[in-house]
N, C-alpha and C positions, 0 to 999 in steps of 0.2 A: 504493500500500500504506500509506504513511504517513498519507495523508488518511483512509483507512478506519479506521485506528487512532484518529485524533483524533476522528472522528465517533462511534466506539463509546464512547470515554471520555466525551465530552460527553453522549451519550444515557444512559449508565449514571449519570452524576452527576445528571442531571435526574430520572431514575426514583427514585434514592435520596433526593433532596430531597423529592419528592412523597410517597414512602412514609413518610419520617420525619415529615413534616407530618401525615399521616393517623394514624399511630400516636400521635403526641403529642396530637392532638385526641381520639382514642379514649380515651386514659388520662384526659384532663381530663373527658371525658364520663362516665366511670365513677366519678368522684369524687362525683357526686350520688347519694344513696341511691335516688332514684326511677328511676335508670337501671341499677342493678346487676342482674345475672342473677337470675331467679326461675323457678320451675317453673310452666308453664302448666297450669291445672287440667284442661284437656281431654285432653292426651295425654302429659304429662310432658316437653314440649319446652321448653328454656330460652327465655325471652323477655325483653324489656326491656333487652337488652344490645347485641350486635353488630347484630341486626336493626334495633333502634331507631336505632342509630348510623348505619346505612346511610341510613335515611330522613333523619336529622338532617344528615348530611354532604351529601346530594344537595340538600337545601333550602339548606344553608349556602353552597354554591359558586355556584349559578346560573350556571355557566359559569366555570371556574377563573380565566380571565384577565379576565373582564368585571366580575364582581360585587364582588370583594374590594376594589377601590380605592374603591368607593362606601360600603362597609360601616362603616368605622371612624368617620368623622365623623357618619354617621347615628346610629349606636348611642351615640356620646358625647352627642349632643343629646338623644336619648330617655332616656338614663340621667339626665341633668340634670332632665328632666321628672319622671321616676319618683321621684327623690330630693326633689323640691320639692312633692310632693302633700300637701295638708292631711290632717289625721287622718281626717276622714269619707270623703274620696275614697280614701285608702289602704285603709281598712277595707272599703269597697265592693269595691275591686280584689281584696283577699284572699278575699272571699266568692265573687266570680266565678271566681277561680282554683280554689277548692275545688270549686265546682260543675262546672267543666270538667275538672279533672285528678285530683280525689280528695282525701281527707282527709290521707293521708300526704304527698304532694307539697306540699300547701298548708301543712302544718306546717313542712316543710323550708324552703319559700319564706319564711315569716315569720322563721325563724331566720337564714336567709341574708341577707335584706333588712337586718336589723339590723347584720350584719357588714359589708355593703356600705356602709351609712350611716356606720359608724365608720372605714371604710377598712381594716378588718382583713384582708379577703380581696378578691381580684379577682372580678368578676362571673362566675359560672358560666354559660356561654352558653345551655345548654338552659333553665335556670330563667329567665334574663333574657328569652329569646325567648317563653317562655310568659306572662310578665308583659305582653308587648306585645300579646298576643291581645285583651285587654280594656282596655288602657290608654286607647284613644280614648273609651271609654264614661264615663270619670271625668275627662276633660280638659274644661275650660271652653272656650267658643268663643274667648275672648281668648287662651288658652294655645295653642290650635290655630293661631291666626293668627300668634302669635309664632314657633312652630315652623316654620310655612310660610315666613315671611320669612327665617329663618335658613337653612333648607334651600335656598331660592332663591338666597340670597347665596353659600352654600357651593358649590352645584353648578351655578349658572348660569355659562355660559362668559364669562369676563372677558377683554377685549381690552386689551392694554397697548401704548402707542405712545410712541416717543421722537421729538420733533419740534423742529426749529429754526425760529424765526420772528423777524421783525424788527418793531420798534415801528411802522414806517410802513405795513406791509401785513399784519399778523398776522391780521386778520379774513378775508382772502381764503383763507388757508391753513388756518386753524383752524376756522372756522365749519362747513364741510361735515362735518368729522370729529366735531365736537361734536354736530351734529344727528343723525348716525348713532348715537352713543352714547346720546343722549337717547331715541331711539325704540326702542332695543334691548329694553327690558323688555316691549314688546308681543309680541315673538316669543320671549321666554325660556320654556323648558320644563324641567321636571325630567327627569333620566334615567329611562327606562322602568323600570329596576330599582328605583328609589326609589318610583315611583308604584305598582308592583305590590306592594311591601312594605307601603305605607301606604294601604290601601283607602279610609280615611276622607277622603283628599284628593279622591276622586271625588264626595263628597257635594255636594248642591246648594249648601249654605251655604258650603262651602269653595271651590267654583268661583266663587261671588260674591266671596268674600274674596280669591281670587287676582286677580280682575279689578280689585278696588279697590286691591290692593297694587301692581299694575303701573301703574295710573294715578297713584298717589302717587309711585312711583319716577320716572316721567316728569316729574312736577311738580317733584320734587327737582332733576332735571337742568336744568329750565327756570329755576329760581330761581338755580342756580349760574351759568348763562349770563347772566342779567340782571345779575350782578355783575361780569362779565368786563371790560366797558369801563372801569369804575371802577378795577379792579385794574390793567389795562394802562396807564391814565393815571398811576397812582401809580408803576408800574415805570418808565415812560418818564421821569418826573420824577426818579426815583432815578438812572437812568443818565446823565441830563444834569447832575446836580449832584454826583454822587460822583466825585471825581477818580480817574482811572486805572481806573475800572470800566466794562467794555464788555459784560458778560454777566450776566444774572440767571437763576437756575433757579427754576422754579415748577411745581407739580403740581396738576392738576385731577382730582378723583376723582368718579366717577359710580357708580351701583349696579352696572353691568356693565362697567366699564372705567376705565382711568387713562391720562391723557396727561401725560407728563413733558416739560416745555417748557424749551428753552434759548432765552432771549429776548435778542436783540442789538440794538444801535443802529448804524445805518450810519455 
């Protein structure tokens, strides 16, 4: 009996949390003039309000537990891109916005953008996501590559290792692990939710850019490895000459992983 009561309380709390979240997002959704209720010219049916929000929220969640954790860093990066557009690119984006969504929403978007730029208000999600529809059309190739790199670094699975090695046999222990991390970029992929949201990542030029990026990341790892022997030689000398010191801590960083080393002398 007691267990059933506990389960009921937990279930009620979960439902209440989800309901409060949905109501909060609905109220935020209605803050935008373009989403407020209006009368449909066909039959007098209200539109642009809750019906639109249902579409909005279904696109927003993409699976409540799966999509949300990817969304914040992705949107932060795209907001940085949006705020850094030059004057011509921004004007082109506003024109595309007007053609897609109409004069009223475009006018509101211009005013809102200025407020975002000054930091006066937080981005309104519906307007922000409408900006994203045509944002790739005004992004340069270099800017797309920069965004791709940051997204790969943000969402690529990073492995972290803590390892103890000795100065006389470190290579036997460390080199296999280093090789594994060096080759990891070749198999790195963005989460499906990110690729589905950013269709331009599937363009031929971006596929080529991704291949180049992965090769450059592998090369970064190889350069780091080429310096390992010199580093260990210096560390060994330090342990031999520093009185009372028997351990040195050292960190090796790669594009998709970190090795935290505790280096000892026998």
